N, C-alpha and C positions, 0 to 999 in steps of 0.2 A: 802324433795325433793329427788327423786330417781336418779339413775345413768344416765338415759337417759336425764333427765332435766338438769343435770349438764353439760353433753356433749353439749346439744343444746345451753345452755347459754354461754358456753366456745366458741362454734363455732361463736356465734354472736360477742363476744369480740375479737376473733382472726380476724374476718373480719374487724373490726375497726382498729386493729393494722396493718393488712396487707395494708389497704387503706392508712393509715398514712405513712407507710414506702415507699409505691410507690410514694406518693406525695412528700415526702422528697427526693426521688431518682430523680424525675423530676426537682425539684428545684435545687438540687446539680448539675445536668447535665447542666442546663441552665447557670450556673456560671463557667463552664469549666469542666476539668477532675476531677470527684469526687474520693475520696478515695475508696478503695476496700470494706471496711466494709459497706459503704453506698450502694454500688451497690448490694452487696449480702445480705443486711439486710432483704429484703422481702422474702427470701427463707424459713426461719424458720417458719414464720406464714403460708406461702403457704403450706408447707408440713403438718403442723398440721391441716390446713383447709382440706387438702386432706383426711387425716385419719378420722377426725371427720365427714366430709361429707359422706365418704363411709360408716361409721358406721350407720349414720342416713338413708342413702339410703337402706341399707340391712335390717335394723331393722323391717320394716313392713312385709317383706317376711319371716323372721325368726319367727315372731310372729304368722303368719297365718298357720304355719306347723301343720298338724293334730297330735293329740296325746298329 
């Protein structure tokens, strides 16, 4: 498995982790004021999704470069 496949698979698992943290955030908010660590927990997977998504977005353009 090459580097791009690892990033693609990691992006999928990060999307699952992000979705679960957002769901946990909504559940915690429905029960009152949640602790700060629950409120900010979706940010780490979100930033990692940003970087892996940008990598996968740019990859086809870099691969098409002549030479």
